[in-house]
Backbone as JSON Lines, residues from 0, in Angstrom:
{"i":0,"aa":"X","n":[60.77,-12.67,-57.33],"ca":[62.07,-12.44,-57.82],"c":[62.63,-11.02,-57.35]}
{"i":1,"aa":"X","n":[63.94,-10.9,-57.18],"ca":[64.47,-9.82,-56.72],"c":[65.51,-9.12,-57.82]}
{"i":2,"aa":"X","n":[65.33,-7.9,-58.21],"ca":[66.05,-7.28,-59.34],"c":[67.28,-6.64,-58.57]}
{"i":3,"aa":"X","n":[68.55,-6.88,-58.53],"ca":[69.76,-6.37,-57.92],"c":[70.69,-5.95,-59.08]}
{"i":4,"aa":"X","n":[71.19,-4.71,-58.71],"ca":[72.36,-3.97,-59.39],"c":[73.51,-3.78,-58.75]}
{"i":5,"aa":"X","n":[74.69,-3.65,-59.33],"ca":[75.85,-3.16,-58.47],"c":[75.5,-1.76,-58.06]}
{"i":6,"aa":"X","n":[75.88,-1.36,-56.91],"ca":[75.72,-0.26,-56.42],"c":[76.26,0.91,-57.29]}
{"i":7,"aa":"X","n":[77.39,0.86,-57.95],"ca":[78.01,1.67,-58.7],"c":[77.25,2.03,-60.09]}
{"i":8,"aa":"X","n":[76.17,1.07,-60.28],"ca":[75.31,1.43,-61.38],"c":[74.21,2.32,-61.21]}
{"i":9,"aa":"X","n":[74.04,2.39,-60.08],"ca":[72.81,3.63,-59.6],"c":[73.41,4.8,-59.42]}
{"i":10,"aa":"X","n":[73.0,5.95,-60.15],"ca":[73.23,7.15,-59.83],"c":[72.49,7.77,-58.84]}
{"i":11,"aa":"X","n":[72.92,8.23,-57.69],"ca":[72.08,8.7,-56.59],"c":[72.32,10.07,-56.4]}
{"i":12,"aa":"X","n":[71.44,11.0,-56.5],"ca":[71.42,12.47,-56.28],"c":[70.31,12.78,-55.2]}
{"i":13,"aa":"X","n":[70.28,14.05,-54.97],"ca":[69.39,14.57,-54.02],"c":[67.86,14.22,-54.44]}
{"i":14,"aa":"X","n":[67.14,13.15,-53.56],"ca":[65.74,12.87,-53.89],"c":[65.62,11.88,-55.11]}
{"i":15,"aa":"X","n":[66.56,11.54,-55.8],"ca":[66.51,10.7,-57.02],"c":[67.64,9.72,-57.12]}
{"i":16,"aa":"X","n":[67.21,8.57,-57.62],"ca":[67.94,7.58,-58.12],"c":[67.71,7.11,-59.58]}
{"i":17,"aa":"X","n":[68.72,7.11,-60.4],"ca":[68.8,6.84,-61.54],"c":[69.76,5.64,-62.31]}
{"i":18,"aa":"X","n":[69.48,5.21,-63.37],"ca":[70.31,4.18,-64.09],"c":[70.31,4.6,-65.53]}
{"i":19,"aa":"X","n":[71.3,4.51,-65.95],"ca":[71.32,4.57,-67.55],"c":[71.07,3.33,-68.26]}
{"i":20,"aa":"X","n":[70.03,3.23,-69.14],"ca":[69.72,2.16,-69.87],"c":[69.96,2.35,-71.25]}
{"i":21,"aa":"X","n":[70.19,1.16,-72.05],"ca":[70.28,1.24,-73.67],"c":[69.13,0.69,-74.18]}
{"i":22,"aa":"X","n":[68.41,1.57,-75.03],"ca":[67.05,1.17,-75.6],"c":[67.24,1.46,-77.06]}
{"i":23,"aa":"X","n":[67.05,0.68,-77.75],"ca":[67.09,0.93,-79.37],"c":[68.25,1.74,-79.83]}
{"i":24,"aa":"X","n":[69.34,1.31,-79.31],"ca":[70.64,1.85,-79.71],"c":[71.0,3.21,-79.17]}
{"i":25,"aa":"X","n":[70.03,3.66,-78.22],"ca":[70.22,4.91,-77.59],"c":[70.3,4.89,-76.09]}
{"i":26,"aa":"X","n":[71.09,5.63,-75.56],"ca":[71.14,5.8,-73.95],"c":[70.26,6.6,-73.34]}
{"i":27,"aa":"X","n":[69.42,6.17,-72.28],"ca":[68.33,7.21,-71.67],"c":[68.77,6.95,-70.1]}
{"i":28,"aa":"X","n":[68.44,7.94,-69.37],"ca":[68.25,7.8,-67.9],"c":[67.09,7.49,-67.55]}
{"i":29,"aa":"X","n":[66.79,6.82,-66.58],"ca":[65.62,6.04,-66.02],"c":[65.46,6.16,-64.56]}
{"i":30,"aa":"X","n":[64.6,6.85,-64.04],"ca":[64.21,6.84,-62.59],"c":[64.18,5.62,-62.05]}
{"i":31,"aa":"X","n":[64.6,5.15,-60.89],"ca":[64.33,3.76,-60.28],"c":[64.15,4.13,-58.67]}
{"i":32,"aa":"X","n":[63.43,3.22,-58.17],"ca":[63.34,3.31,-56.62],"c":[64.09,2.01,-56.12]}
{"i":33,"aa":"X","n":[64.96,2.52,-55.09],"ca":[65.79,1.44,-54.77],"c":[65.33,0.97,-53.36]}
{"i":34,"aa":"X","n":[65.64,-0.17,-52.93],"ca":[65.35,-0.86,-51.64],"c":[66.51,-0.95,-50.91]}
{"i":35,"aa":"X","n":[66.92,-2.24,-50.22],"ca":[67.83,-2.62,-49.45],"c":[69.08,-2.61,-50.24]}
{"i":36,"aa":"X","n":[70.4,-2.38,-49.48],"ca":[71.54,-2.57,-49.92],"c":[72.24,-3.83,-49.31]}
{"i":37,"aa":"X","n":[72.86,-4.53,-49.96],"ca":[73.7,-5.69,-49.44],"c":[74.85,-6.27,-50.19]}
{"i":38,"aa":"X","n":[75.96,-6.38,-49.72],"ca":[77.16,-6.88,-50.35],"c":[77.42,-6.22,-51.79]}
{"i":39,"aa":"X","n":[77.25,-4.76,-51.72],"ca":[77.63,-4.1,-52.97],"c":[76.57,-3.96,-53.98]}
{"i":40,"aa":"X","n":[75.47,-4.57,-53.63],"ca":[74.18,-4.56,-54.64],"c":[73.11,-3.72,-54.0]}
{"i":41,"aa":"X","n":[72.27,-3.19,-55.05],"ca":[70.99,-2.64,-54.51],"c":[69.94,-3.2,-55.18]}
{"i":42,"aa":"X","n":[68.95,-3.32,-54.23],"ca":[67.52,-3.88,-54.81],"c":[66.84,-2.7,-55.55]}
{"i":43,"aa":"X","n":[66.23,-3.05,-56.74],"ca":[65.45,-2.12,-57.57],"c":[64.19,-2.49,-57.38]}
{"i":44,"aa":"X","n":[63.2,-1.75,-56.57],"ca":[61.86,-1.98,-56.28],"c":[60.87,-1.32,-57.27]}
{"i":45,"aa":"X","n":[61.18,-0.66,-58.17],"ca":[60.48,0.19,-59.2],"c":[61.17,0.86,-60.12]}
{"i":46,"aa":"X","n":[60.57,1.09,-61.43],"ca":[61.3,1.91,-62.47],"c":[62.01,0.94,-63.47]}
{"i":47,"aa":"X","n":[62.1,-0.16,-63.09],"ca":[63.09,-0.98,-64.06],"c":[62.38,-2.29,-64.11]}
{"i":48,"aa":"X","n":[62.48,-2.98,-65.21],"ca":[61.98,-4.58,-65.61],"c":[63.16,-5.34,-65.62]}
{"i":49,"aa":"X","n":[63.17,-6.55,-65.24],"ca":[64.08,-7.59,-65.57],"c":[64.47,-7.74,-67.11]}
{"i":50,"aa":"X","n":[65.64,-7.74,-67.59],"ca":[65.89,-7.79,-68.91],"c":[66.28,-6.62,-69.37]}
{"i":51,"aa":"X","n":[66.08,-5.32,-68.71],"ca":[66.58,-4.03,-69.3],"c":[68.29,-4.11,-69.26]}
{"i":52,"aa":"X","n":[68.62,-3.37,-70.3],"ca":[70.02,-3.33,-70.5],"c":[70.54,-2.08,-69.83]}
{"i":53,"aa":"X","n":[71.0,-2.36,-68.64],"ca":[71.62,-1.21,-67.62],"c":[73.26,-1.08,-67.89]}
{"i":54,"aa":"X","n":[73.57,0.07,-68.06],"ca":[74.99,0.34,-68.19],"c":[75.7,0.37,-66.65]}
{"i":55,"aa":"X","n":[76.66,-0.46,-66.65],"ca":[77.25,-0.64,-65.47],"c":[78.84,-0.01,-65.26]}
{"i":56,"aa":"X","n":[79.21,0.44,-66.59],"ca":[80.6,1.2,-66.4],"c":[80.46,2.34,-67.43]}
{"i":57,"aa":"X","n":[80.87,3.51,-66.82],"ca":[80.89,4.83,-67.56],"c":[79.59,5.53,-67.57]}
{"i":58,"aa":"X","n":[78.81,5.13,-66.66],"ca":[77.56,5.61,-66.62],"c":[77.45,7.13,-66.21]}
{"i":59,"aa":"X","n":[78.5,7.47,-65.43],"ca":[78.53,8.78,-64.86],"c":[78.72,9.77,-66.09]}
{"i":60,"aa":"X","n":[79.63,9.36,-66.99],"ca":[80.05,10.22,-68.21],"c":[78.77,10.26,-69.24]}
{"i":61,"aa":"X","n":[78.31,9.17,-69.36],"ca":[77.05,9.17,-70.14],"c":[75.93,10.03,-69.48]}
{"i":62,"aa":"X","n":[75.75,9.85,-68.36],"ca":[74.54,10.68,-67.67],"c":[74.85,12.14,-67.76]}
{"i":63,"aa":"X","n":[76.27,12.55,-67.8],"ca":[76.67,14.0,-67.94],"c":[76.27,14.47,-69.19]}
{"i":64,"aa":"X","n":[76.62,13.66,-70.18],"ca":[76.42,14.14,-71.53],"c":[74.78,14.22,-71.97]}
{"i":65,"aa":"X","n":[74.16,13.21,-71.33],"ca":[72.63,13.24,-71.56],"c":[71.95,14.47,-71.1]}
{"i":66,"aa":"X","n":[72.48,14.77,-69.92],"ca":[72.08,16.17,-69.08],"c":[72.33,17.29,-69.76]}
{"i":67,"aa":"X","n":[73.58,17.31,-70.27],"ca":[74.1,18.49,-71.1],"c":[73.33,18.66,-72.39]}
{"i":68,"aa":"X","n":[73.03,17.46,-72.99],"ca":[72.21,17.53,-74.28],"c":[70.62,18.07,-74.07]}
{"i":69,"aa":"X","n":[70.25,17.62,-72.94],"ca":[68.94,18.28,-72.58],"c":[68.77,19.63,-72.38]}
{"i":70,"aa":"X","n":[69.89,20.13,-71.94],"ca":[69.81,21.74,-71.67],"c":[70.1,22.55,-72.64]}
């Protein structure tokens, strides 16, 4: 089975790809490894299990708030 996410759900920075997941009512950044891209979707080859609750809208704002809170 292949795990695919919309390209916009994956935050790609220098040397790292992350997604925002919701766990136990809280948002967290999770590092993921991406594979092939096709038709606006990215293959996730590591760092995420099927069934994870991935944020697909507003994740840039959530990630910025999480990063600010960590500093």
